[in-house]
mmCIF file of the N, C-alpha and C atoms, coordinates in Angstrom:
data_MODEL
# 
_entry.id   MODEL 
# 
loop_
_atom_site.group_PDB 
_atom_site.id 
_atom_site.type_symbol 
_atom_site.label_atom_id 
_atom_site.label_alt_id 
_atom_site.label_comp_id 
_atom_site.label_asym_id 
_atom_site.label_entity_id 
_atom_site.label_seq_id 
_atom_site.pdbx_PDB_ins_code 
_atom_site.Cartn_x 
_atom_site.Cartn_y 
_atom_site.Cartn_z 
_atom_site.occupancy 
_atom_site.B_iso_or_equiv 
_atom_site.pdbx_formal_charge 
_atom_site.auth_seq_id 
_atom_site.auth_comp_id 
_atom_site.auth_asym_id 
_atom_site.auth_atom_id 
_atom_site.pdbx_PDB_model_num 
ATOM 1   N N  . UNK A 1 1  ? 150.095 172.900 120.492 1.00 0.00 ? 1  UNK A N  1 
ATOM 2   C CA . UNK A 1 1  ? 149.770 174.125 121.210 1.00 0.00 ? 1  UNK A CA 1 
ATOM 3   C C  . UNK A 1 1  ? 148.343 174.554 120.853 1.00 0.00 ? 1  UNK A C  1 
ATOM 4   N N  . UNK A 1 2  ? 147.511 174.705 121.861 1.00 0.00 ? 2  UNK A N  1 
ATOM 5   C CA . UNK A 1 2  ? 146.091 174.994 121.645 1.00 0.00 ? 2  UNK A CA 1 
ATOM 6   C C  . UNK A 1 2  ? 145.884 176.321 120.930 1.00 0.00 ? 2  UNK A C  1 
ATOM 7   N N  . UNK A 1 3  ? 146.643 177.343 121.301 1.00 0.00 ? 3  UNK A N  1 
ATOM 8   C CA . UNK A 1 3  ? 146.459 178.659 120.668 1.00 0.00 ? 3  UNK A CA 1 
ATOM 9   C C  . UNK A 1 3  ? 146.759 178.586 119.178 1.00 0.00 ? 3  UNK A C  1 
ATOM 10  N N  . UNK A 1 4  ? 147.805 177.881 118.786 1.00 0.00 ? 4  UNK A N  1 
ATOM 11  C CA . UNK A 1 4  ? 148.126 177.740 117.356 1.00 0.00 ? 4  UNK A CA 1 
ATOM 12  C C  . UNK A 1 4  ? 146.993 177.033 116.618 1.00 0.00 ? 4  UNK A C  1 
ATOM 13  N N  . UNK A 1 5  ? 146.436 175.998 117.241 1.00 0.00 ? 5  UNK A N  1 
ATOM 14  C CA . UNK A 1 5  ? 145.326 175.274 116.610 1.00 0.00 ? 5  UNK A CA 1 
ATOM 15  C C  . UNK A 1 5  ? 144.102 176.167 116.470 1.00 0.00 ? 5  UNK A C  1 
ATOM 16  N N  . UNK A 1 6  ? 143.828 176.971 117.501 1.00 0.00 ? 6  UNK A N  1 
ATOM 17  C CA . UNK A 1 6  ? 142.673 177.872 117.434 1.00 0.00 ? 6  UNK A CA 1 
ATOM 18  C C  . UNK A 1 6  ? 142.875 178.970 116.397 1.00 0.00 ? 6  UNK A C  1 
ATOM 19  N N  . UNK A 1 7  ? 144.092 179.476 116.274 1.00 0.00 ? 7  UNK A N  1 
ATOM 20  C CA . UNK A 1 7  ? 144.359 180.517 115.263 1.00 0.00 ? 7  UNK A CA 1 
ATOM 21  C C  . UNK A 1 7  ? 144.053 179.996 113.859 1.00 0.00 ? 7  UNK A C  1 
ATOM 22  N N  . UNK A 1 8  ? 144.439 178.759 113.583 1.00 0.00 ? 8  UNK A N  1 
ATOM 23  C CA . UNK A 1 8  ? 144.169 178.174 112.267 1.00 0.00 ? 8  UNK A CA 1 
ATOM 24  C C  . UNK A 1 8  ? 142.674 178.104 111.993 1.00 0.00 ? 8  UNK A C  1 
ATOM 25  N N  . UNK A 1 9  ? 141.901 177.806 113.040 1.00 0.00 ? 9  UNK A N  1 
ATOM 26  C CA . UNK A 1 9  ? 140.451 177.704 112.885 1.00 0.00 ? 9  UNK A CA 1 
ATOM 27  C C  . UNK A 1 9  ? 139.825 179.085 112.753 1.00 0.00 ? 9  UNK A C  1 
ATOM 28  N N  . UNK A 1 10 ? 140.204 180.004 113.647 1.00 0.00 ? 10 UNK A N  1 
ATOM 29  C CA . UNK A 1 10 ? 139.541 181.310 113.696 1.00 0.00 ? 10 UNK A CA 1 
ATOM 30  C C  . UNK A 1 10 ? 139.965 182.253 112.584 1.00 0.00 ? 10 UNK A C  1 
ATOM 31  N N  . UNK A 1 11 ? 141.109 182.016 111.952 1.00 0.00 ? 11 UNK A N  1 
ATOM 32  C CA . UNK A 1 11 ? 141.508 182.900 110.853 1.00 0.00 ? 11 UNK A CA 1 
ATOM 33  C C  . UNK A 1 11 ? 140.552 182.779 109.669 1.00 0.00 ? 11 UNK A C  1 
ATOM 34  N N  . UNK A 1 12 ? 139.726 181.759 109.666 1.00 0.00 ? 12 UNK A N  1 
ATOM 35  C CA . UNK A 1 12 ? 138.748 181.557 108.597 1.00 0.00 ? 12 UNK A CA 1 
ATOM 36  C C  . UNK A 1 12 ? 137.461 182.348 108.826 1.00 0.00 ? 12 UNK A C  1 
ATOM 37  N N  . UNK A 1 13 ? 137.341 183.026 109.983 1.00 0.00 ? 13 UNK A N  1 
ATOM 38  C CA . UNK A 1 13 ? 136.144 183.814 110.277 1.00 0.00 ? 13 UNK A CA 1 
ATOM 39  C C  . UNK A 1 13 ? 136.331 185.193 109.662 1.00 0.00 ? 13 UNK A C  1 
ATOM 40  N N  . UNK A 1 14 ? 135.583 185.528 108.607 1.00 0.00 ? 14 UNK A N  1 
ATOM 41  C CA . UNK A 1 14 ? 135.786 186.800 107.916 1.00 0.00 ? 14 UNK A CA 1 
ATOM 42  C C  . UNK A 1 14 ? 135.377 187.999 108.770 1.00 0.00 ? 14 UNK A C  1 
ATOM 43  N N  . UNK A 1 15 ? 136.216 189.036 108.762 1.00 0.00 ? 15 UNK A N  1 
ATOM 44  C CA . UNK A 1 15 ? 135.880 190.285 109.425 1.00 0.00 ? 15 UNK A CA 1 
ATOM 45  C C  . UNK A 1 15 ? 136.098 190.319 110.921 1.00 0.00 ? 15 UNK A C  1 
ATOM 46  N N  . UNK A 1 16 ? 136.572 189.246 111.515 1.00 0.00 ? 16 UNK A N  1 
ATOM 47  C CA . UNK A 1 16 ? 136.759 189.214 112.969 1.00 0.00 ? 16 UNK A CA 1 
ATOM 48  C C  . UNK A 1 16 ? 138.191 189.563 113.332 1.00 0.00 ? 16 UNK A C  1 
ATOM 49  N N  . UNK A 1 17 ? 138.349 190.351 114.387 1.00 0.00 ? 17 UNK A N  1 
ATOM 50  C CA . UNK A 1 17 ? 139.651 190.603 114.981 1.00 0.00 ? 17 UNK A CA 1 
ATOM 51  C C  . UNK A 1 17 ? 139.676 189.826 116.289 1.00 0.00 ? 17 UNK A C  1 
ATOM 52  N N  . UNK A 1 18 ? 140.588 188.865 116.390 1.00 0.00 ? 18 UNK A N  1 
ATOM 53  C CA . UNK A 1 18 ? 140.604 187.948 117.525 1.00 0.00 ? 18 UNK A CA 1 
ATOM 54  C C  . UNK A 1 18 ? 141.992 187.933 118.149 1.00 0.00 ? 18 UNK A C  1 
ATOM 55  N N  . UNK A 1 19 ? 142.038 188.030 119.484 1.00 0.00 ? 19 UNK A N  1 
ATOM 56  C CA . UNK A 1 19 ? 143.309 187.990 120.205 1.00 0.00 ? 19 UNK A CA 1 
ATOM 57  C C  . UNK A 1 19 ? 143.231 186.909 121.281 1.00 0.00 ? 19 UNK A C  1 
ATOM 58  N N  . UNK A 1 20 ? 144.291 186.129 121.397 1.00 0.00 ? 20 UNK A N  1 
ATOM 59  C CA . UNK A 1 20 ? 144.372 185.065 122.396 1.00 0.00 ? 20 UNK A CA 1 
ATOM 60  C C  . UNK A 1 20 ? 145.385 185.452 123.462 1.00 0.00 ? 20 UNK A C  1 
ATOM 61  N N  . UNK A 1 21 ? 145.094 185.111 124.708 1.00 0.00 ? 21 UNK A N  1 
ATOM 62  C CA . UNK A 1 21 ? 146.081 185.299 125.775 1.00 0.00 ? 21 UNK A CA 1 
ATOM 63  C C  . UNK A 1 21 ? 145.945 184.158 126.772 1.00 0.00 ? 21 UNK A C  1 
ATOM 64  N N  . UNK A 1 22 ? 147.090 183.657 127.214 1.00 0.00 ? 22 UNK A N  1 
ATOM 65  C CA . UNK A 1 22 ? 147.106 182.533 128.147 1.00 0.00 ? 22 UNK A CA 1 
ATOM 66  C C  . UNK A 1 22 ? 147.340 183.039 129.563 1.00 0.00 ? 22 UNK A C  1 
ATOM 67  N N  . UNK A 1 23 ? 146.897 182.254 130.520 1.00 0.00 ? 23 UNK A N  1 
ATOM 68  C CA . UNK A 1 23 ? 147.088 182.558 131.935 1.00 0.00 ? 23 UNK A CA 1 
ATOM 69  C C  . UNK A 1 23 ? 148.574 182.619 132.260 1.00 0.00 ? 23 UNK A C  1 
ATOM 70  N N  . UNK A 1 24 ? 148.922 183.431 133.213 1.00 0.00 ? 24 UNK A N  1 
ATOM 71  C CA . UNK A 1 24 ? 150.289 183.536 133.699 1.00 0.00 ? 24 UNK A CA 1 
ATOM 72  C C  . UNK A 1 24 ? 150.742 182.168 134.216 1.00 0.00 ? 24 UNK A C  1 
ATOM 73  N N  . UNK A 1 25 ? 151.830 181.591 133.658 1.00 0.00 ? 25 UNK A N  1 
ATOM 74  C CA . UNK A 1 25 ? 152.249 180.248 134.072 1.00 0.00 ? 25 UNK A CA 1 
ATOM 75  C C  . UNK A 1 25 ? 152.659 180.170 135.546 1.00 0.00 ? 25 UNK A C  1 
ATOM 76  N N  . UNK A 1 26 ? 153.206 181.244 136.102 1.00 0.00 ? 26 UNK A N  1 
ATOM 77  C CA . UNK A 1 26 ? 153.582 181.250 137.521 1.00 0.00 ? 26 UNK A CA 1 
ATOM 78  C C  . UNK A 1 26 ? 152.326 181.130 138.386 1.00 0.00 ? 26 UNK A C  1 
ATOM 79  N N  . UNK A 1 27 ? 151.302 181.904 138.033 1.00 0.00 ? 27 UNK A N  1 
ATOM 80  C CA . UNK A 1 27 ? 150.037 181.848 138.771 1.00 0.00 ? 27 UNK A CA 1 
ATOM 81  C C  . UNK A 1 27 ? 149.431 180.449 138.691 1.00 0.00 ? 27 UNK A C  1 
ATOM 82  N N  . UNK A 1 28 ? 149.497 179.826 137.524 1.00 0.00 ? 28 UNK A N  1 
ATOM 83  C CA . UNK A 1 28 ? 148.951 178.477 137.358 1.00 0.00 ? 28 UNK A CA 1 
ATOM 84  C C  . UNK A 1 28 ? 149.691 177.480 138.251 1.00 0.00 ? 28 UNK A C  1 
ATOM 85  N N  . UNK A 1 29 ? 151.024 177.635 138.367 1.00 0.00 ? 29 UNK A N  1 
ATOM 86  C CA . UNK A 1 29 ? 151.801 176.729 139.214 1.00 0.00 ? 29 UNK A CA 1 
ATOM 87  C C  . UNK A 1 29 ? 151.463 176.937 140.692 1.00 0.00 ? 29 UNK A C  1 
ATOM 88  N N  . UNK A 1 30 ? 151.305 178.193 141.104 1.00 0.00 ? 30 UNK A N  1 
ATOM 89  C CA . UNK A 1 30 ? 151.030 178.500 142.508 1.00 0.00 ? 30 UNK A CA 1 
ATOM 90  C C  . UNK A 1 30 ? 149.642 178.022 142.920 1.00 0.00 ? 30 UNK A C  1 
ATOM 91  N N  . UNK A 1 31 ? 148.647 178.320 142.087 1.00 0.00 ? 31 UNK A N  1 
ATOM 92  C CA . UNK A 1 31 ? 147.265 178.020 142.448 1.00 0.00 ? 31 UNK A CA 1 
ATOM 93  C C  . UNK A 1 31 ? 146.775 176.682 141.903 1.00 0.00 ? 31 UNK A C  1 
ATOM 94  N N  . UNK A 1 32 ? 147.539 176.046 141.034 1.00 0.00 ? 32 UNK A N  1 
ATOM 95  C CA . UNK A 1 32 ? 147.177 174.740 140.503 1.00 0.00 ? 32 UNK A CA 1 
ATOM 96  C C  . UNK A 1 32 ? 146.118 174.818 139.421 1.00 0.00 ? 32 UNK A C  1 
ATOM 97  N N  . UNK A 1 33 ? 145.742 173.657 138.911 1.00 0.00 ? 33 UNK A N  1 
ATOM 98  C CA . UNK A 1 33 ? 144.715 173.589 137.877 1.00 0.00 ? 33 UNK A CA 1 
ATOM 99  C C  . UNK A 1 33 ? 145.292 173.806 136.497 1.00 0.00 ? 33 UNK A C  1 
ATOM 100 N N  . UNK A 1 34 ? 144.430 173.627 135.512 1.00 0.00 ? 34 UNK A N  1 
ATOM 101 C CA . UNK A 1 34 ? 144.831 173.842 134.136 1.00 0.00 ? 34 UNK A CA 1 
ATOM 102 C C  . UNK A 1 34 ? 144.945 175.318 133.831 1.00 0.00 ? 34 UNK A C  1 
ATOM 103 N N  . UNK A 1 35 ? 145.666 175.628 132.799 1.00 0.00 ? 35 UNK A N  1 
ATOM 104 C CA . UNK A 1 35 ? 145.817 177.019 132.405 1.00 0.00 ? 35 UNK A CA 1 
ATOM 105 C C  . UNK A 1 35 ? 144.536 177.565 131.809 1.00 0.00 ? 35 UNK A C  1 
ATOM 106 N N  . UNK A 1 36 ? 144.331 178.836 132.007 1.00 0.00 ? 36 UNK A N  1 
ATOM 107 C CA . UNK A 1 36 ? 143.157 179.496 131.434 1.00 0.00 ? 36 UNK A CA 1 
ATOM 108 C C  . UNK A 1 36 ? 143.550 180.176 130.137 1.00 0.00 ? 36 UNK A C  1 
ATOM 109 N N  . UNK A 1 37 ? 142.597 180.270 129.259 1.00 0.00 ? 37 UNK A N  1 
ATOM 110 C CA . UNK A 1 37 ? 142.807 180.904 127.968 1.00 0.00 ? 37 UNK A CA 1 
ATOM 111 C C  . UNK A 1 37 ? 141.703 181.916 127.753 1.00 0.00 ? 37 UNK A C  1 
ATOM 112 N N  . UNK A 1 38 ? 142.095 183.132 127.408 1.00 0.00 ? 38 UNK A N  1 
ATOM 113 C CA . UNK A 1 38 ? 141.110 184.171 127.094 1.00 0.00 ? 38 UNK A CA 1 
ATOM 114 C C  . UNK A 1 38 ? 141.166 184.448 125.604 1.00 0.00 ? 38 UNK A C  1 
ATOM 115 N N  . UNK A 1 39 ? 140.009 184.569 125.009 1.00 0.00 ? 39 UNK A N  1 
ATOM 116 C CA . UNK A 1 39 ? 139.897 184.910 123.599 1.00 0.00 ? 39 UNK A CA 1 
ATOM 117 C C  . UNK A 1 39 ? 139.101 186.200 123.532 1.00 0.00 ? 39 UNK A C  1 
ATOM 118 N N  . UNK A 1 40 ? 139.709 187.239 122.971 1.00 0.00 ? 40 UNK A N  1 
ATOM 119 C CA . UNK A 1 40 ? 139.052 188.537 122.895 1.00 0.00 ? 40 UNK A CA 1 
ATOM 120 C C  . UNK A 1 40 ? 138.685 188.845 121.451 1.00 0.00 ? 40 UNK A C  1 
ATOM 121 N N  . UNK A 1 41 ? 137.442 189.248 121.247 1.00 0.00 ? 41 UNK A N  1 
ATOM 122 C CA . UNK A 1 41 ? 136.941 189.617 119.926 1.00 0.00 ? 41 UNK A CA 1 
ATOM 123 C C  . UNK A 1 41 ? 136.736 191.121 119.897 1.00 0.00 ? 41 UNK A C  1 
ATOM 124 N N  . UNK A 1 42 ? 137.122 191.736 118.806 1.00 0.00 ? 42 UNK A N  1 
ATOM 125 C CA . UNK A 1 42 ? 136.974 193.182 118.679 1.00 0.00 ? 42 UNK A CA 1 
ATOM 126 C C  . UNK A 1 42 ? 136.130 193.524 117.473 1.00 0.00 ? 42 UNK A C  1 
ATOM 127 N N  . UNK A 1 43 ? 135.329 194.579 117.613 1.00 0.00 ? 43 UNK A N  1 
ATOM 128 C CA . UNK A 1 43 ? 134.496 195.049 116.523 1.00 0.00 ? 43 UNK A CA 1 
ATOM 129 C C  . UNK A 1 43 ? 133.492 196.055 117.029 1.00 0.00 ? 43 UNK A C  1 
ATOM 130 N N  . UNK A 1 44 ? 132.777 196.676 116.119 1.00 0.00 ? 44 UNK A N  1 
ATOM 131 C CA . UNK A 1 44 ? 131.823 197.713 116.486 1.00 0.00 ? 44 UNK A CA 1 
ATOM 132 C C  . UNK A 1 44 ? 130.379 197.230 116.420 1.00 0.00 ? 44 UNK A C  1 
ATOM 133 N N  . UNK A 1 45 ? 130.123 196.197 115.672 1.00 0.00 ? 45 UNK A N  1 
ATOM 134 C CA . UNK A 1 45 ? 128.762 195.716 115.478 1.00 0.00 ? 45 UNK A CA 1 
ATOM 135 C C  . UNK A 1 45 ? 128.468 194.588 116.469 1.00 0.00 ? 45 UNK A C  1 
ATOM 136 N N  . UNK A 1 46 ? 127.532 194.834 117.394 1.00 0.00 ? 46 UNK A N  1 
ATOM 137 C CA . UNK A 1 46 ? 127.217 193.851 118.430 1.00 0.00 ? 46 UNK A CA 1 
ATOM 138 C C  . UNK A 1 46 ? 126.668 192.545 117.854 1.00 0.00 ? 46 UNK A C  1 
ATOM 139 N N  . UNK A 1 47 ? 125.889 192.637 116.786 1.00 0.00 ? 47 UNK A N  1 
ATOM 140 C CA . UNK A 1 47 ? 125.347 191.421 116.171 1.00 0.00 ? 47 UNK A CA 1 
ATOM 141 C C  . UNK A 1 47 ? 126.470 190.568 115.594 1.00 0.00 ? 47 UNK A C  1 
ATOM 142 N N  . UNK A 1 48 ? 127.402 191.216 114.881 1.00 0.00 ? 48 UNK A N  1 
ATOM 143 C CA . UNK A 1 48 ? 128.543 190.487 114.329 1.00 0.00 ? 48 UNK A CA 1 
ATOM 144 C C  . UNK A 1 48 ? 129.405 189.907 115.444 1.00 0.00 ? 48 UNK A C  1 
ATOM 145 N N  . UNK A 1 49 ? 129.636 190.691 116.500 1.00 0.00 ? 49 UNK A N  1 
ATOM 146 C CA . UNK A 1 49 ? 130.475 190.226 117.607 1.00 0.00 ? 49 UNK A CA 1 
ATOM 147 C C  . UNK A 1 49 ? 129.884 188.968 118.235 1.00 0.00 ? 49 UNK A C  1 
ATOM 148 N N  . UNK A 1 50 ? 128.586 188.949 118.420 1.00 0.00 ? 50 UNK A N  1 
ATOM 149 C CA . UNK A 1 50 ? 127.932 187.773 119.009 1.00 0.00 ? 50 UNK A CA 1 
ATOM 150 C C  . UNK A 1 50 ? 128.067 186.566 118.074 1.00 0.00 ? 50 UNK A C  1 
ATOM 151 N N  . UNK A 1 51 ? 127.890 186.800 116.783 1.00 0.00 ? 51 UNK A N  1 
ATOM 152 C CA . UNK A 1 51 ? 128.030 185.722 115.796 1.00 0.00 ? 51 UNK A CA 1 
ATOM 153 C C  . UNK A 1 51 ? 129.456 185.172 115.802 1.00 0.00 ? 51 UNK A C  1 
ATOM 154 N N  . UNK A 1 52 ? 130.459 186.070 115.831 1.00 0.00 ? 52 UNK A N  1 
ATOM 155 C CA . UNK A 1 52 ? 131.859 185.641 115.871 1.00 0.00 ? 52 UNK A CA 1 
ATOM 156 C C  . UNK A 1 52 ? 132.149 184.870 117.158 1.00 0.00 ? 52 UNK A C  1 
ATOM 157 N N  . UNK A 1 53 ? 131.620 185.364 118.286 1.00 0.00 ? 53 UNK A N  1 
ATOM 158 C CA . UNK A 1 53 ? 131.838 184.694 119.571 1.00 0.00 ? 53 UNK A CA 1 
ATOM 159 C C  . UNK A 1 53 ? 131.271 183.276 119.540 1.00 0.00 ? 53 UNK A C  1 
ATOM 160 N N  . UNK A 1 54 ? 130.105 183.115 118.968 1.00 0.00 ? 54 UNK A N  1 
ATOM 161 C CA . UNK A 1 54 ? 129.507 181.780 118.861 1.00 0.00 ? 54 UNK A CA 1 
ATOM 162 C C  . UNK A 1 54 ? 130.345 180.884 117.952 1.00 0.00 ? 54 UNK A C  1 
ATOM 163 N N  . UNK A 1 55 ? 130.877 181.449 116.855 1.00 0.00 ? 55 UNK A N  1 
ATOM 164 C CA . UNK A 1 55 ? 131.715 180.670 115.938 1.00 0.00 ? 55 UNK A CA 1 
ATOM 165 C C  . UNK A 1 55 ? 133.003 180.226 116.627 1.00 0.00 ? 55 UNK A C  1 
ATOM 166 N N  . UNK A 1 56 ? 133.616 181.126 117.394 1.00 0.00 ? 56 UNK A N  1 
ATOM 167 C CA . UNK A 1 56 ? 134.842 180.785 118.116 1.00 0.00 ? 56 UNK A CA 1 
ATOM 168 C C  . UNK A 1 56 ? 134.543 179.741 119.192 1.00 0.00 ? 56 UNK A C  1 
ATOM 169 N N  . UNK A 1 57 ? 133.446 179.910 119.903 1.00 0.00 ? 57 UNK A N  1 
ATOM 170 C CA . UNK A 1 57 ? 133.056 178.943 120.937 1.00 0.00 ? 57 UNK A CA 1 
ATOM 171 C C  . UNK A 1 57 ? 132.860 177.560 120.322 1.00 0.00 ? 57 UNK A C  1 
ATOM 172 N N  . UNK A 1 58 ? 132.209 177.513 119.179 1.00 0.00 ? 58 UNK A N  1 
ATOM 173 C CA . UNK A 1 58 ? 131.980 176.248 118.491 1.00 0.00 ? 58 UNK A CA 1 
ATOM 174 C C  . UNK A 1 58 ? 133.303 175.617 118.062 1.00 0.00 ? 58 UNK A C  1 
ATOM 175 N N  . UNK A 1 59 ? 134.219 176.439 117.537 1.00 0.00 ? 59 UNK A N  1 
ATOM 176 C CA . UNK A 1 59 ? 135.526 175.936 117.120 1.00 0.00 ? 59 UNK A CA 1 
ATOM 177 C C  . UNK A 1 59 ? 136.307 175.408 118.320 1.00 0.00 ? 59 UNK A C  1 
ATOM 178 N N  . UNK A 1 60 ? 136.243 176.130 119.431 1.00 0.00 ? 60 UNK A N  1 
ATOM 179 C CA . UNK A 1 60 ? 136.966 175.720 120.631 1.00 0.00 ? 60 UNK A CA 1 
ATOM 180 C C  . UNK A 1 60 ? 136.412 174.416 121.198 1.00 0.00 ? 60 UNK A C  1 
ATOM 181 N N  . UNK A 1 61 ? 135.115 174.210 121.073 1.00 0.00 ? 61 UNK A N  1 
ATOM 182 C CA . UNK A 1 61 ? 134.490 172.996 121.597 1.00 0.00 ? 61 UNK A CA 1 
ATOM 183 C C  . UNK A 1 61 ? 135.032 171.748 120.908 1.00 0.00 ? 61 UNK A C  1 
ATOM 184 N N  . UNK A 1 62 ? 135.538 171.906 119.688 1.00 0.00 ? 62 UNK A N  1 
ATOM 185 C CA . UNK A 1 62 ? 136.073 170.777 118.950 1.00 0.00 ? 62 UNK A CA 1 
ATOM 186 C C  . UNK A 1 62 ? 137.541 170.494 119.215 1.00 0.00 ? 62 UNK A C  1 
ATOM 187 N N  . UNK A 1 63 ? 138.163 171.260 120.120 1.00 0.00 ? 63 UNK A N  1 
ATOM 188 C CA . UNK A 1 63 ? 139.584 171.082 120.417 1.00 0.00 ? 63 UNK A CA 1 
ATOM 189 C C  . UNK A 1 63 ? 139.735 170.321 121.735 1.00 0.00 ? 63 UNK A C  1 
ATOM 190 N N  . UNK A 1 64 ? 140.415 169.186 121.657 1.00 0.00 ? 64 UNK A N  1 
ATOM 191 C CA . UNK A 1 64 ? 140.623 168.366 122.853 1.00 0.00 ? 64 UNK A CA 1 
ATOM 192 C C  . UNK A 1 64 ? 141.400 169.147 123.907 1.00 0.00 ? 64 UNK A C  1 
ATOM 193 N N  . UNK A 1 65 ? 140.945 169.068 125.143 1.00 0.00 ? 65 UNK A N  1 
ATOM 194 C CA . UNK A 1 65 ? 141.627 169.742 126.244 1.00 0.00 ? 65 UNK A CA 1 
ATOM 195 C C  . UNK A 1 65 ? 141.007 171.064 126.637 1.00 0.00 ? 65 UNK A C  1 
ATOM 196 N N  . UNK A 1 66 ? 140.074 171.566 125.839 1.00 0.00 ? 66 UNK A N  1 
ATOM 197 C CA . UNK A 1 66 ? 139.409 172.825 126.180 1.00 0.00 ? 66 UNK A CA 1 
ATOM 198 C C  . UNK A 1 66 ? 138.072 172.495 126.824 1.00 0.00 ? 66 UNK A C  1 
ATOM 199 N N  . UNK A 1 67 ? 137.849 173.085 127.996 1.00 0.00 ? 67 UNK A N  1 
ATOM 200 C CA . UNK A 1 67 ? 136.617 172.835 128.750 1.00 0.00 ? 67 UNK A CA 1 
ATOM 201 C C  . UNK A 1 67 ? 136.050 174.155 129.248 1.00 0.00 ? 67 UNK A C  1 
ATOM 202 N N  . UNK A 1 68 ? 134.807 174.119 129.691 1.00 0.00 ? 68 UNK A N  1 
ATOM 203 C CA . UNK A 1 68 ? 134.163 175.266 130.346 1.00 0.00 ? 68 UNK A CA 1 
ATOM 204 C C  . UNK A 1 68 ? 134.248 176.540 129.508 1.00 0.00 ? 68 UNK A C  1 
ATOM 205 N N  . UNK A 1 69 ? 133.775 176.484 128.300 1.00 0.00 ? 69 UNK A N  1 
ATOM 206 C CA . UNK A 1 69 ? 133.821 177.632 127.393 1.00 0.00 ? 69 UNK A CA 1 
ATOM 207 C C  . UNK A 1 69 ? 132.650 178.557 127.691 1.00 0.00 ? 69 UNK A C  1 
ATOM 208 N N  . UNK A 1 70 ? 132.949 179.828 127.877 1.00 0.00 ? 70 UNK A N  1 
ATOM 209 C CA . UNK A 1 70 ? 131.914 180.814 128.183 1.00 0.00 ? 70 UNK A CA 1 
ATOM 210 C C  . UNK A 1 70 ? 132.074 182.037 127.293 1.00 0.00 ? 70 UNK A C  1 
ATOM 211 N N  . UNK A 1 71 ? 130.961 182.687 127.012 1.00 0.00 ? 71 UNK A N  1 
ATOM 212 C CA . UNK A 1 71 ? 130.968 183.986 126.340 1.00 0.00 ? 71 UNK A CA 1 
ATOM 213 C C  . UNK A 1 71 ? 130.583 184.999 127.405 1.00 0.00 ? 71 UNK A C  1 
ATOM 214 N N  . UNK A 1 72 ? 131.480 185.948 127.681 1.00 0.00 ? 72 UNK A N  1 
ATOM 215 C CA . UNK A 1 72 ? 131.245 186.844 128.812 1.00 0.00 ? 72 UNK A CA 1 
ATOM 216 C C  . UNK A 1 72 ? 130.477 188.107 128.464 1.00 0.00 ? 72 UNK A C  1 
ATOM 217 N N  . UNK A 1 73 ? 130.459 188.502 127.231 1.00 0.00 ? 73 UNK A N  1 
ATOM 218 C CA . UNK A 1 73 ? 129.761 189.741 126.868 1.00 0.00 ? 73 UNK A CA 1 
ATOM 219 C C  . UNK A 1 73 ? 128.264 189.518 126.930 1.00 0.00 ? 73 UNK A C  1 
ATOM 220 N N  . UNK A 1 74 ? 127.588 190.438 127.596 1.00 0.00 ? 74 UNK A N  1 
ATOM 221 C CA . UNK A 1 74 ? 126.138 190.390 127.661 1.00 0.00 ? 74 UNK A CA 1 
ATOM 222 C C  . UNK A 1 74 ? 125.594 191.423 126.694 1.00 0.00 ? 74 UNK A C  1 
ATOM 223 N N  . UNK A 1 75 ? 124.620 191.043 125.907 1.00 0.00 ? 75 UNK A N  1 
ATOM 224 C CA . UNK A 1 75 ? 124.103 191.948 124.884 1.00 0.00 ? 75 UNK A CA 1 
ATOM 225 C C  . UNK A 1 75 ? 123.474 193.198 125.470 1.00 0.00 ? 75 UNK A C  1 
ATOM 226 N N  . UNK A 1 76 ? 122.949 193.105 126.691 1.00 0.00 ? 76 UNK A N  1 
ATOM 227 C CA . UNK A 1 76 ? 122.315 194.262 127.309 1.00 0.00 ? 76 UNK A CA 1 
ATOM 228 C C  . UNK A 1 76 ? 123.333 195.248 127.854 1.00 0.00 ? 76 UNK A C  1 
ATOM 229 N N  . UNK A 1 77 ? 124.592 194.817 127.993 1.00 0.00 ? 77 UNK A N  1 
ATOM 230 C CA . UNK A 1 77 ? 125.627 195.652 128.589 1.00 0.00 ? 77 UNK A CA 1 
ATOM 231 C C  . UNK A 1 77 ? 126.840 195.706 127.670 1.00 0.00 ? 77 UNK A C  1 
ATOM 232 N N  . UNK A 1 78 ? 126.814 196.529 126.630 1.00 0.00 ? 78 UNK A N  1 
ATOM 233 C CA . UNK A 1 78 ? 127.961 196.607 125.726 1.00 0.00 ? 78 UNK A CA 1 
ATOM 234 C C  . UNK A 1 78 ? 129.222 197.034 126.473 1.00 0.00 ? 78 UNK A C  1 
ATOM 235 N N  . UNK A 1 79 ? 130.342 196.398 126.136 1.00 0.00 ? 79 UNK A N  1 
ATOM 236 C CA . UNK A 1 79 ? 131.620 196.761 126.738 1.00 0.00 ? 79 UNK A CA 1 
ATOM 237 C C  . UNK A 1 79 ? 132.292 197.799 125.868 1.00 0.00 ? 79 UNK A C  1 
ATOM 238 N N  . UNK A 1 80 ? 133.178 198.553 126.453 1.00 0.00 ? 80 UNK A N  1 
ATOM 239 C CA . UNK A 1 80 ? 133.883 199.604 125.695 1.00 0.00 ? 80 UNK A CA 1 
ATOM 240 C C  . UNK A 1 80 ? 135.231 199.155 125.262 1.00 0.00 ? 80 UNK A C  1 
# 
């Protein structure tokens, strides 16, 4: 299970709060394609958040079956 493998990797990132969520399996069956995985990082410091996001992206790149990894937060537009 990809999420279990990622949790083992990301739990080593100090100070990060990370949540994983998988695409709705019914939606995946209806529309086809591989399942999507969202990884959400929480924190107050934008510099730390970007560093954690890069660390998670790097960890995910090493997991077979994960493709098209993107970081959606833009530094110029902080999310709430």
